[in-house]
The first five atom37 places (N, CA, C, CB, O) and aatype in JSON, in Angstrom:
{
  "aatype": [12, 10, 13, 0, 16, 11, 10, 19, 14, 6, 9, 9, 17, 19, 11, 19, 6, 11, 14, 16, 13, 3, 10, 19, 7, 19, 19, 10, 7, 15, 10, 15, 10, 0, 7, 10, 10, 0, 10, 16, 0, 0, 19, 10, 7, 15, 13, 13, 7, 10, 19, 10, 9, 1, 1, 16, 1, 1, 12, 3, 6, 8, 19, 16, 3, 0, 19, 15, 10, 1, 10],
  "atom_mask": [
    [1, 1, 1, 1, 1],
    [1, 1, 1, 1, 1],
    [1, 1, 1, 1, 1],
    [1, 1, 1, 1, 1],
    [1, 1, 1, 1, 1],
    [1, 1, 1, 1, 1],
    [1, 1, 1, 1, 1],
    [1, 1, 1, 1, 1],
    [1, 1, 1, 1, 1],
    [1, 1, 1, 1, 1],
    [1, 1, 1, 1, 1],
    [1, 1, 1, 1, 1],
    [1, 1, 1, 1, 1],
    [1, 1, 1, 1, 1],
    [1, 1, 1, 1, 1],
    [1, 1, 1, 1, 1],
    [1, 1, 1, 1, 1],
    [1, 1, 1, 1, 1],
    [1, 1, 1, 1, 1],
    [1, 1, 1, 1, 1],
    [1, 1, 1, 1, 1],
    [1, 1, 1, 1, 1],
    [1, 1, 1, 1, 1],
    [1, 1, 1, 1, 1],
    [1, 1, 1, 0, 1],
    [1, 1, 1, 1, 1],
    [1, 1, 1, 1, 1],
    [1, 1, 1, 1, 1],
    [1, 1, 1, 0, 1],
    [1, 1, 1, 1, 1],
    [1, 1, 1, 1, 1],
    [1, 1, 1, 1, 1],
    [1, 1, 1, 1, 1],
    [1, 1, 1, 1, 1],
    [1, 1, 1, 0, 1],
    [1, 1, 1, 1, 1],
    [1, 1, 1, 1, 1],
    [1, 1, 1, 1, 1],
    [1, 1, 1, 1, 1],
    [1, 1, 1, 1, 1],
    [1, 1, 1, 1, 1],
    [1, 1, 1, 1, 1],
    [1, 1, 1, 1, 1],
    [1, 1, 1, 1, 1],
    [1, 1, 1, 0, 1],
    [1, 1, 1, 1, 1],
    [1, 1, 1, 1, 1],
    [1, 1, 1, 1, 1],
    [1, 1, 1, 0, 1],
    [1, 1, 1, 1, 1],
    [1, 1, 1, 1, 1],
    [1, 1, 1, 1, 1],
    [1, 1, 1, 1, 1],
    [1, 1, 1, 1, 1],
    [1, 1, 1, 1, 1],
    [1, 1, 1, 1, 1],
    [1, 1, 1, 1, 1],
    [1, 1, 1, 1, 1],
    [1, 1, 1, 1, 1],
    [1, 1, 1, 1, 1],
    [1, 1, 1, 1, 1],
    [1, 1, 1, 1, 1],
    [1, 1, 1, 1, 1],
    [1, 1, 1, 1, 1],
    [1, 1, 1, 1, 1],
    [1, 1, 1, 1, 1],
    [1, 1, 1, 1, 1],
    [1, 1, 1, 1, 1],
    [1, 1, 1, 1, 1],
    [1, 1, 1, 1, 1],
    [1, 1, 1, 1, 1]
  ],
  "atom_positions": [
    [[0.82, -1.17, 0.0], [0.0, 0.0, 0.0], [0.87, 1.25, 0.0], [-0.93, -0.01, 1.19], [1.86, 1.35, 0.71]],
    [[0.44, 2.19, -0.83], [1.18, 3.44, -0.85], [0.76, 4.27, 0.35], [0.93, 4.21, -2.17], [-0.13, 3.92, 1.13]],
    [[1.43, 5.35, 0.46], [1.16, 6.2, 1.62], [-0.28, 6.7, 1.58], [2.14, 7.39, 1.67], [-0.61, 7.59, 0.8]],
    [[-1.09, 6.16, 2.39], [-2.49, 6.59, 2.47], [-2.6, 7.62, 3.59], [-3.45, 5.36, 2.74], [-2.59, 7.29, 4.77]],
    [[-2.7, 8.85, 3.18], [-2.82, 9.92, 4.18], [-4.2, 10.54, 4.06], [-1.72, 11.01, 3.99], [-4.75, 10.69, 2.97]],
    [[-4.73, 10.87, 5.17], [-6.04, 11.5, 5.21], [-5.84, 13.01, 5.19], [-6.85, 11.05, 6.48], [-5.17, 13.56, 6.06]],
    [[-6.44, 13.68, 4.19], [-6.28, 15.13, 4.09], [-7.31, 15.82, 5.0], [-6.45, 15.6, 2.62], [-8.51, 15.63, 4.85]],
    [[-6.81, 16.59, 5.9], [-7.67, 17.32, 6.84], [-7.59, 18.79, 6.46], [-7.24, 17.08, 8.35], [-6.49, 19.36, 6.44]],
    [[-8.72, 19.41, 6.17], [-8.65, 20.84, 5.82], [-8.29, 21.68, 7.04], [-9.99, 21.3, 5.22], [-8.69, 21.4, 8.17]],
    [[-7.53, 22.72, 6.75], [-7.14, 23.64, 7.83], [-8.3, 24.59, 8.11], [-5.85, 24.43, 7.46], [-8.99, 25.03, 7.19]],
    [[-8.49, 24.89, 9.35], [-9.52, 25.85, 9.76], [-8.81, 27.05, 10.36], [-10.55, 25.23, 10.78], [-8.03, 26.91, 11.3]],
    [[-9.1, 28.21, 9.81], [-8.5, 29.44, 10.32], [-9.61, 30.25, 10.99], [-7.8, 30.27, 9.17], [-10.61, 30.58, 10.36]],
    [[-9.42, 30.55, 12.24], [-10.41, 31.32, 13.0], [-10.0, 32.78, 13.04], [-10.58, 30.76, 14.43], [-8.85, 33.1, 13.36]],
    [[-10.94, 33.66, 12.7], [-10.69, 35.1, 12.75], [-11.71, 35.7, 13.71], [-10.79, 35.76, 11.33], [-12.91, 35.5, 13.56]],
    [[-11.22, 36.43, 14.69], [-12.11, 37.04, 15.67], [-12.65, 38.34, 15.09], [-11.38, 37.29, 17.02], [-11.89, 39.22, 14.69]],
    [[-13.99, 38.46, 15.06], [-14.66, 39.65, 14.53], [-15.48, 40.25, 15.66], [-15.56, 39.3, 13.29], [-16.19, 39.55, 16.38]],
    [[-15.37, 41.58, 15.79], [-16.13, 42.24, 16.85], [-17.62, 42.21, 16.52], [-15.65, 43.68, 17.04], [-18.02, 42.18, 15.36]],
    [[-18.42, 42.23, 17.56], [-19.87, 42.24, 17.39], [-20.27, 43.58, 16.77], [-20.59, 42.0, 18.75], [-19.84, 44.63, 17.24]],
    [[-21.09, 43.56, 15.71], [-21.47, 44.82, 15.07], [-22.37, 45.66, 15.99], [-22.19, 44.56, 13.73], [-23.2, 45.13, 16.72]],
    [[-22.16, 46.96, 15.92], [-22.98, 47.89, 16.71], [-23.61, 48.89, 15.76], [-22.13, 48.61, 17.8], [-23.07, 49.18, 14.7]],
    [[-24.76, 49.42, 16.15], [-25.48, 50.4, 15.35], [-25.17, 51.79, 15.89], [-27.01, 50.13, 15.35], [-25.39, 52.06, 17.07]],
    [[-24.67, 52.67, 15.04], [-24.28, 54.02, 15.44], [-25.44, 54.97, 15.14], [-22.98, 54.48, 14.7], [-25.49, 55.57, 14.06]],
    [[-26.37, 55.1, 16.08], [-27.54, 55.93, 15.89], [-27.18, 57.41, 15.78], [-28.53, 55.72, 17.03], [-27.76, 58.13, 14.96]],
    [[-26.25, 57.86, 16.58], [-25.84, 59.27, 16.54], [-25.23, 59.61, 15.19], [-24.84, 59.58, 17.68], [-25.49, 60.68, 14.65]],
    [[-24.43, 58.72, 14.66], [-23.83, 58.95, 13.35], [-24.86, 59.0, 12.24], [0.0, 0.0, 0.0], [-24.76, 59.81, 11.32]],
    [[-25.86, 58.13, 12.33], [-26.92, 58.12, 11.31], [-27.74, 59.4, 11.38], [-27.84, 56.89, 11.5], [-28.06, 59.99, 10.35]],
    [[-28.08, 59.85, 12.59], [-28.88, 61.06, 12.75], [-28.1, 62.29, 12.29], [-29.32, 61.24, 14.23], [-28.64, 63.13, 11.57]],
    [[-26.85, 62.39, 12.69], [-26.04, 63.54, 12.28], [-25.79, 63.54, 10.77], [-24.71, 63.56, 13.03], [-25.78, 64.59, 10.14]],
    [[-25.59, 62.38, 10.21], [-25.39, 62.29, 8.76], [-26.63, 62.7, 8.0], [0.0, 0.0, 0.0], [-26.54, 63.41, 6.99]],
    [[-27.8, 62.26, 8.46], [-29.03, 62.63, 7.76], [-29.35, 64.11, 7.94], [-30.2, 61.77, 8.25], [-29.85, 64.74, 7.01]],
    [[-29.08, 64.67, 9.11], [-29.31, 66.1, 9.31], [-28.37, 66.95, 8.46], [-29.14, 66.47, 10.79], [-28.77, 67.98, 7.92]],
    [[-27.13, 66.52, 8.34], [-26.2, 67.29, 7.51], [-26.59, 67.21, 6.03], [-24.76, 66.79, 7.7], [-26.46, 68.18, 5.3]],
    [[-27.07, 66.04, 5.6], [-27.52, 65.9, 4.22], [-28.76, 66.75, 3.97], [-27.81, 64.42, 3.89], [-28.86, 67.4, 2.93]],
    [[-29.7, 66.76, 4.91], [-30.9, 67.58, 4.76], [-30.55, 69.06, 4.76], [-31.9, 67.27, 5.9], [-31.14, 69.83, 3.99]],
    [[-29.61, 69.47, 5.59], [-29.18, 70.87, 5.61], [-28.51, 71.27, 4.31], [0.0, 0.0, 0.0], [-28.73, 72.38, 3.8]],
    [[-27.69, 70.38, 3.78], [-27.02, 70.67, 2.51], [-28.03, 70.8, 1.37], [-26.0, 69.57, 2.18], [-27.92, 71.69, 0.53]],
    [[-29.02, 69.91, 1.35], [-30.05, 69.98, 0.31], [-30.91, 71.23, 0.46], [-30.94, 68.74, 0.35], [-31.28, 71.84, -0.54]],
    [[-31.23, 71.62, 1.69], [-32.02, 72.83, 1.91], [-31.23, 74.07, 1.49], [-32.43, 72.94, 3.4], [-31.79, 74.98, 0.88]],
    [[-29.97, 74.11, 1.79], [-29.12, 75.24, 1.38], [-29.0, 75.32, -0.13], [-27.73, 75.12, 2.02], [-29.06, 76.41, -0.71]],
    [[-28.83, 74.17, -0.79], [-28.77, 74.14, -2.24], [-30.07, 74.61, -2.87], [-28.44, 72.72, -2.73], [-30.06, 75.37, -3.84]],
    [[-31.2, 74.18, -2.3], [-32.51, 74.6, -2.82], [-32.7, 76.1, -2.63], [-33.64, 73.84, -2.12], [-33.25, 76.76, -3.51]],
    [[-32.27, 76.65, -1.5], [-32.41, 78.08, -1.26], [-31.56, 78.9, -2.23], [-32.03, 78.41, 0.19], [-32.01, 79.91, -2.75]],
    [[-30.33, 78.45, -2.46], [-29.44, 79.18, -3.38], [-29.98, 79.12, -4.81], [-28.02, 78.59, -3.33], [-30.03, 80.14, -5.49]],
    [[-30.38, 77.93, -5.26], [-30.91, 77.81, -6.62], [-32.23, 78.57, -6.77], [-31.1, 76.34, -6.99], [-32.47, 79.2, -7.8]],
    [[-33.09, 78.5, -5.77], [-34.36, 79.23, -5.82], [-34.14, 80.74, -5.87], [0.0, 0.0, 0.0], [-34.82, 81.45, -6.62]],
    [[-33.21, 81.23, -5.08], [-32.9, 82.67, -5.11], [-32.35, 83.08, -6.47], [-31.9, 83.03, -4.01], [-32.72, 84.12, -7.01]],
    [[-31.47, 82.26, -7.02], [-30.89, 82.57, -8.32], [-31.96, 82.64, -9.41], [-29.83, 81.53, -8.69], [-32.02, 83.6, -10.17]],
    [[-32.81, 81.6, -9.47], [-33.85, 81.59, -10.49], [-34.88, 82.69, -10.26], [-34.53, 80.23, -10.54], [-35.43, 83.23, -11.22]],
    [[-35.16, 83.02, -9.01], [-36.07, 84.12, -8.71], [-35.51, 85.45, -9.19], [0.0, 0.0, 0.0], [-36.23, 86.26, -9.78]],
    [[-34.23, 85.68, -8.96], [-33.61, 86.92, -9.42], [-33.57, 86.99, -10.95], [-32.19, 87.03, -8.87], [-33.75, 88.06, -11.53]],
    [[-33.35, 85.85, -11.59], [-33.36, 85.83, -13.06], [-34.75, 86.2, -13.58], [-32.95, 84.44, -13.59], [-34.86, 86.98, -14.53]],
    [[-35.79, 85.67, -12.97], [-37.16, 86.0, -13.4], [-37.49, 87.47, -13.15], [-38.17, 85.11, -12.68], [-38.14, 88.1, -13.98]],
    [[-37.05, 88.0, -12.02], [-37.31, 89.42, -11.72], [-36.59, 90.31, -12.72], [-36.85, 89.76, -10.29], [-37.18, 91.27, -13.22]],
    [[-35.34, 90.01, -13.03], [-34.6, 90.84, -14.0], [-35.21, 90.74, -15.39], [-33.13, 90.42, -14.06], [-35.27, 91.74, -16.11]],
    [[-35.66, 89.55, -15.78], [-36.26, 89.39, -17.09], [-37.58, 90.18, -17.18], [-36.5, 87.9, -17.39], [-37.87, 90.79, -18.21]],
    [[-38.35, 90.16, -16.11], [-39.62, 90.89, -16.1], [-39.38, 92.4, -16.15], [-40.44, 90.52, -14.85], [-40.13, 93.11, -16.82]],
    [[-38.37, 92.88, -15.47], [-38.09, 94.32, -15.45], [-37.57, 94.81, -16.79], [-37.08, 94.65, -14.36], [-37.74, 95.99, -17.11]],
    [[-36.96, 93.96, -17.58], [-36.44, 94.36, -18.88], [-37.52, 94.48, -19.94], [-35.39, 93.38, -19.34], [-37.34, 95.17, -20.95]],
    [[-38.64, 93.82, -19.73], [-39.72, 93.85, -20.73], [-40.3, 95.27, -20.82], [-40.83, 92.82, -20.38], [-40.39, 95.97, -19.81]],
    [[-40.68, 95.68, -22.02], [-41.27, 97.0, -22.19], [-42.67, 97.05, -21.59], [-41.33, 97.36, -23.67], [-43.05, 98.06, -20.98]],
    [[-43.39, 96.0, -21.75], [-44.75, 95.93, -21.23], [-44.73, 95.13, -19.94], [-45.71, 95.3, -22.27], [-44.12, 94.06, -19.87]],
    [[-45.4, 95.63, -18.94], [-45.43, 94.94, -17.67], [-46.33, 93.71, -17.77], [-45.91, 95.87, -16.54], [-47.24, 93.68, -18.59]],
    [[-46.08, 92.73, -16.96], [-46.82, 91.47, -17.01], [-48.29, 91.69, -16.71], [-46.23, 90.46, -16.03], [-49.14, 91.04, -17.31]],
    [[-48.62, 92.6, -15.79], [-50.01, 92.82, -15.4], [-50.76, 93.74, -16.38], [-50.07, 93.41, -14.01], [-51.96, 93.93, -16.23]],
    [[-50.09, 94.31, -17.37], [-50.78, 95.18, -18.32], [-51.8, 94.42, -19.16], [-49.76, 95.85, -19.24], [-52.78, 95.02, -19.6]],
    [[-51.61, 93.16, -19.38], [-52.53, 92.38, -20.2], [-53.87, 92.21, -19.49], [-51.93, 91.02, -20.53], [-54.89, 92.06, -20.16]],
    [[-53.9, 92.24, -18.17], [-55.15, 92.06, -17.43], [-55.59, 93.34, -16.76], [-55.0, 90.96, -16.38], [-56.58, 93.33, -16.02]],
    [[-54.92, 94.43, -16.99], [-55.23, 95.69, -16.35], [-56.47, 96.33, -16.95], [-54.06, 96.64, -16.45], [-56.77, 96.14, -18.13]],
    [[-57.19, 97.07, -16.13], [-58.37, 97.79, -16.6], [-58.02, 99.15, -17.2], [-59.36, 97.98, -15.47], [-58.87, 99.78, -17.82]],
    [[-56.81, 99.6, -17.04], [-56.29, 100.87, -17.57], [-57.19, 102.04, -17.16], [-56.17, 100.8, -19.11], [-57.72, 102.76, -17.99]],
    [[-57.33, 102.18, -15.88], [-58.19, 103.26, -15.36], [-57.52, 104.6, -15.43], [-58.6, 102.97, -13.95], [-58.12, 105.61, -15.03]]
  ]
}
């Protein structure tokens, strides 16, 4: 008989810490994201509002002249 060896697989154990939920990090992250989106919306809204105001002021005829009673 040839060398009959039994192959035993090696087992490697790795210690992993128990996962924890970081509630404070989730709340602060969501608040910062909401604040960033609100700031972006305010800046873009102000910009587009100013563009509309400038465009209206440049027109020769005012927007309300079409519905005015011209008293």
